[in-house]
C-alpha positions in Angstrom: 4.5 -14.6 -16.1 1.9 -13.5 -18.9 -0.4 -12.3 -16.2 2.5 -10.3 -14.2 3.3 -8.1 -17.4 -0.5 -8.1 -18.2 -0.2 -6.1 -14.4 1.9 -3.6 -15.7 -0.7 -2.0 -17.5 -3.1 -2.0 -14.8 -0.6 -0.6 -12.5 0.4 2.3 -14.6 4.1 2.0 -13.6 5.2 5.0 -16.4 2.1 7.2 -15.5 3.6 6.9 -12.0 7.4 7.8 -12.6 6.4 10.6 -14.4 3.8 11.7 -11.5 7.4 11.4 -9.2 9.4 13.4 -11.3 6.1 16.3 -11.3 6.6 16.0 -7.4 10.0 16.1 -7.3 9.9 19.1 -9.2 7.4 21.1 -6.8 9.8 20.0 -3.8 12.5 22.1 -5.8 10.6 25.0 -5.3 12.9 27.8 -3.0 9.3 28.4 -1.6 8.6 25.0 -1.5 8.3 25.1 2.3 6.7 28.5 3.2 3.4 26.4 3.2 4.5 23.6 5.5 1.1 21.6 5.6 0.8 21.9 1.8 4.9 20.9 1.6 3.8 18.0 3.9 1.1 16.6 1.8 3.3 16.7 -1.7 6.3 14.7 0.2 3.2 12.3 1.4 2.4 12.2 -2.2 5.7 11.4 -3.2 6.5 8.5 -1.1 3.6 7.1 -1.7 4.3 7.1 -5.7 7.6 6.0 -4.6 6.9 3.1 -2.5 4.8 1.6 -5.1 7.5 1.7 -7.8 9.4 0.2 -5.4 7.6 -2.4 -4.9 6.9 -3.1 -8.5 10.4 -3.3 -9.1 11.3 -5.6 -6.3 8.6 -7.9 -7.9 10.0 -7.3 -11.4 13.0 -8.3 -9.8 11.5 -11.2 -8.6 10.3 -12.6 -11.7 13.6 -12.2 -13.5 15.0 -14.4 -11.0 12.2 -16.5 -11.1 13.7 -16.8 -15.1 16.9 -17.7 -14.1 15.9 -20.7 -12.2 13.6 -22.1 -15.2 17.1 -21.6 -17.0 18.4 -23.8 -14.3 15.8 -26.5 -14.6 16.3 -26.9 -18.3 19.6 -27.2 -17.9 19.0 -30.5 -15.4 19.7 -28.9 -12.5 17.0 -30.0 -9.6 15.6 -26.2 -8.5 12.0 -27.2 -8.6 11.4 -26.2 -4.6 13.4 -22.6 -5.3 10.8 -22.3 -8.5 7.8 -22.8 -6.0 9.4 -21.0 -3.5 9.6 -17.9 -5.1 6.4 -18.2 -7.5 4.1 -18.2 -4.1 6.3 -15.4 -3.0 5.7 -13.6 -6.3 2.3 -14.7 -6.6 1.8 -12.9 -2.9 3.3 -9.6 -3.8 1.4 -9.2 -7.0 -2.0 -9.8 -5.1 -0.6 -7.2 -2.4 0.0 -4.2 -5.0 -2.8 -5.1 -7.1 -4.9 -4.7 -3.7 -3.4 -1.2 -2.8 -3.7 -0.7 -6.7 -7.8 -0.9 -6.0 -7.6 2.2 -3.8 -8.4 5.1 -6.9 -11.2 7.1 -5.2 -10.5 10.5 -5.0 -10.4 10.5 -1.2 -8.8 7.0 -0.3 -5.6 8.1 0.0 -7.0 10.3 3.0 -6.8 9.7 6.8 -9.9 8.2 8.2 -12.3 9.0 10.9 -14.1 6.1 12.8 -17.4 6.6 14.8 -19.0 3.9 16.7 -22.6 3.9 18.2 -23.9 1.0 20.1 -27.6 0.6 19.2 -30.2 -0.3 21.2 -29.6 -2.9 24.0 -27.9 -0.7 26.8 -25.2 -2.5 28.4 -24.9 -5.2 25.7 -24.6 -3.2 22.7 -22.0 -1.1 24.5 -20.0 -4.2 25.2 -20.1 -4.9 21.7 -19.0 -1.4 20.6 -15.9 -1.8 22.7 -15.0 -4.8 21.1 -15.5 -3.3 17.8 -13.3 -0.6 18.7 -10.7 -2.7 20.3 -10.6 -4.7 16.8 -10.3 -2.0 14.6 -7.6 -0.3 17.0 -5.8 -4.0 16.4 -6.0 -3.7 12.7 -4.5 -0.2 12.6 -1.7 -1.1 14.9 -1.1 -4.4 12.7 -1.1 -2.0 9.5 1.5 0.3 11.0 -1.1 3.1 11.2 -1.3 5.5 13.8 -4.5 6.0 16.0 -5.5 9.0 17.9 -8.4 9.1 20.7 -10.5 11.6 19.8 -13.4 10.7 21.9 -14.6 8.2 24.1 -17.7 8.2 26.4 -17.5 4.9 28.8 -20.7 3.2 29.2 -23.1 3.3 32.4 -21.7 -0.5 33.4 -19.8 -1.9 30.5 -18.4 -0.9 27.2 -18.9 2.6 25.4 -21.6 4.8 24.8 -19.9 6.3 22.0 -16.2 6.9 20.6 -14.1 8.4 17.7 -10.7 7.2 16.6 -8.3 8.5 13.7 -6.8 6.6 11.5 -3.8 8.2 10.2 -1.4 6.3 7.5 -1.0 6.0 3.6 -4.8 5.0 2.2 -6.8 4.9 5.5 -9.7 5.8 4.5 -9.4 3.9 1.6 -9.1 0.6 3.0 -11.5 1.4 6.1 -14.3 2.5 4.1 -15.2 -1.2 3.4 -16.2 -1.4 7.0 -18.8 1.2 7.4 -22.2 0.0 7.9 -24.1 -1.8 11.1 -22.1 -4.6 12.6 -24.4 -7.5 14.3 -23.1 -9.7 17.4 -24.7 -13.0 18.3 -23.7 -14.6 21.5 -24.2 -15.9 24.8 -23.9 -12.6 26.9 -21.8 -12.1 30.1 -24.0 -9.9 31.7 -27.3 -12.2 31.9 -27.8 -14.5 34.7 -29.3 -17.3 32.7 -26.9 -17.3 30.2 -29.2 -16.7 27.3 -28.4 -16.0 23.5 -28.7 -11.9 22.6 -28.1 -10.3 19.4 -26.5 -6.8 19.9 -26.2 -4.0 16.9 -23.3 -1.5 16.6 -22.7 1.1 13.7 -19.5 1.9 12.5 -18.9 4.7 10.7 -16.0 5.9 8.4 -15.6 9.1 6.8 -12.1 10.5 5.4 -10.4 13.1 7.2 -10.7 16.7 5.3 -8.5 19.1 4.9 -8.2 22.1 3.1 -8.2 20.7 -0.6 -12.2 20.4 0.5 -14.5 22.9 1.0 -17.5 22.4 3.2 -19.5 25.3 4.0 -21.5 25.1 7.4 -23.9 27.7 8.5 -22.5 28.6 12.3 -26.2 29.2 13.3 -27.1 25.6 12.6 -24.4 24.5 15.0 -24.9 23.7 18.7 -21.9 23.9 20.9 -22.0 21.6 24.5 -19.3 21.7 26.7 -18.4 18.3 28.9 -15.7 16.6 31.0 -13.5 14.7 29.0 -13.0 11.2 30.2 -12.7 7.6 29.6 -10.2 5.8 27.1 -7.5 8.5 26.8 -5.7 7.8 30.2 -3.1 10.7 30.8 -3.6 12.0 27.3 -6.9 13.3 28.2 -7.9 16.1 30.5 -10.4 15.1 33.4 -11.6 19.0 33.2 -14.5 20.4 31.0 -12.4 20.7 28.0 -14.8 18.3 25.8 -16.5 19.7 23.4 -19.4 18.5 21.4 -21.0 20.4 17.8 -24.3 19.1 16.6 -25.7 19.7 13.1 -28.7 20.1 12.0 -29.6 20.9 8.9 -30.7 19.4 4.7 -28.4 17.6 2.5 -28.2 18.1 -1.4 -31.1 15.2 -1.9 -33.1 17.3 1.0 -33.3 15.0 3.4 -32.7 16.7 6.6 -29.9 15.1 9.3 -28.4 15.7 12.3 -24.8 15.3 12.8 -22.9 15.0 15.9 -18.9 15.6 16.4 -16.9 15.4 20.1 -13.1 15.6 20.6 -11.3 15.6 24.2 -8.2 15.0 22.8 -6.9 18.5 22.8 -5.7 20.1 26.2 -7.7 23.7 25.4 -11.5 23.8 24.5 -10.7 25.7 21.9 -8.6 23.3 20.2 -11.2 20.6 21.0 -13.5 23.0 18.9 -11.7 23.5 15.9 -10.8 19.5 16.0 -14.6 18.8 16.4 -15.4 20.9 13.3 -13.4 19.4 11.0 -14.9 16.1 12.2 -18.2 17.5 11.9 -17.3 18.3 8.2 -15.6 14.9 7.4 -18.8 13.3 8.6 -21.2 15.7 6.7 -18.7 15.3 3.6 -19.4 11.3 3.8 -23.0 11.7 3.7 -22.8 13.5 0.7 -20.6 11.1 -0.8 -22.8 8.4 -0.4 -25.3 10.3 -2.1 -23.6 11.1 -4.8 -22.5 7.2 -5.2 -25.8 5.6 -4.7 -27.5 8.2 -7.2 -24.1 7.2 -9.6 -24.1 3.3 -9.2 -27.5 2.4 -7.4 -25.5 -0.1 -4.9 -28.2 0.4 -2.3 -26.9 -3.1 -0.6 -23.1 -1.9 -0.4 -23.4 1.9 -0.4 -26.4 2.7 1.5 -26.5 5.0 4.5 -26.3 3.3 7.8 -30.0 2.2 8.6 -30.3 -0.3 12.1 -31.9 -3.1 9.5 -29.4 -3.2 7.0 -26.1 -5.2 8.8 -22.9 -5.4 6.8 -21.6 -8.2 8.7 -22.7 -10.4 11.2 -20.3 -12.3 14.5 -22.2 -15.4 15.9 -20.7 -17.2 19.0 -23.0 -19.1 19.8 -24.3 -22.0 19.0 -21.4 -22.0 16.4 -19.0 -19.6 15.6 -18.9 -17.8 12.3 -18.3 -14.1 10.9 -19.9 -13.1 7.8 -20.0 -10.5 5.6 -23.6 -9.8 4.0 -22.1 -8.1 1.0 -19.7 -10.3 -0.3 -20.7 -13.2 1.5 -17.1 -13.5 2.6 -16.8 -15.7 5.6 -14.8 -17.4 8.2 -14.9 -19.7 11.4 -12.1 -18.0 12.9 -13.4 -15.3 15.3 -10.8 -15.2 17.6 -8.3 -13.7 14.7 -11.1 -11.6 13.4 -11.9 -9.6 16.9 -7.8 -9.4 17.0 -7.8 -7.4 13.8 -7.5 -9.8 11.5 -9.6 -7.9 8.7 -7.7 -8.4 5.8 -9.8 -10.8 3.7 -12.9 -8.8 4.7 -11.5 -6.0 3.3 -9.9 -7.0 0.1 -13.2 -9.1 -0.9 -15.4 -6.0 -0.5 -12.7 -4.2 -2.4 -12.6 -6.3 -5.4 -16.9 -6.8 -5.4 -16.9 -2.3 -5.7 -14.0 -2.7 -8.3 -15.7 -5.4 -10.3 -19.4 -3.8 -10.3 -17.2 -0.6 -11.2 -15.6 -2.0 -14.2 
């Protein structure tokens, strides 16, 4: 139980209680709802702090319950099974809470933008990109996050040429930032009549969704606007008329490197709405690139926080000649490929966050 008590300091329980009072005081302001967007952000923060404190209180009650069982055991009652069950429950709860508590980055609380871009290899890589797209949407739904398809370009034969989704939920970016990088697939190709083994790559780029709190200055003259017919995985939610918008920015980042950033949106019903959303996505991606520059300068963790390059895959998914998914940053691996492709990513995300948290400490 000493480890449980020690966790309280790490969790900042008292600080969170003070934060709840401060946020509640803001909601009492008569003008609070004059700015609905700001009010919603405050309410979201308040709900999160309340939820974290409630989880801590529930675990604390469970710890007290275990103490009672231990007293019964000292008095000669056979409650060993109950104690074992409750201790395991407490350990799982503490682990889950500490997992959330690791998300302390300035942008971890934000929603996330996830962009999929297949590598060279045509149909093979495009099919792999769609498999990853499905994997992350399934993971998000398991976590009770909301997923919106912002852009989806179908592949020529199968899969996708590019796609962008928005994941909305408490700490969506904090969790998903662990997945940013190049993902490598090794399998017997279903598109190869000779059943040969193929290696495919797809980059998954994760960025926090910027809002009014983040200022990103973009010279409109550096942005090229393209229009296209919306199509793909959006179903009835995506118009088939030319409302899709693609924004292309070319410019210099803070470290002097030249970069081209592309953002597309076909989710909204009007071209103007799609343009506005695409601009938010563009700023989000540029913001993430700048974050990566700062992180490299600050921590020199090139292996885990480098900008995406085709030669630096973060994870391999092997379907043949054996089954294995391995993260090259943490060495975490599993042979249960089917579960991973069905969205079971918690252990990989946890291993990465713990490794990063350990290096920062």
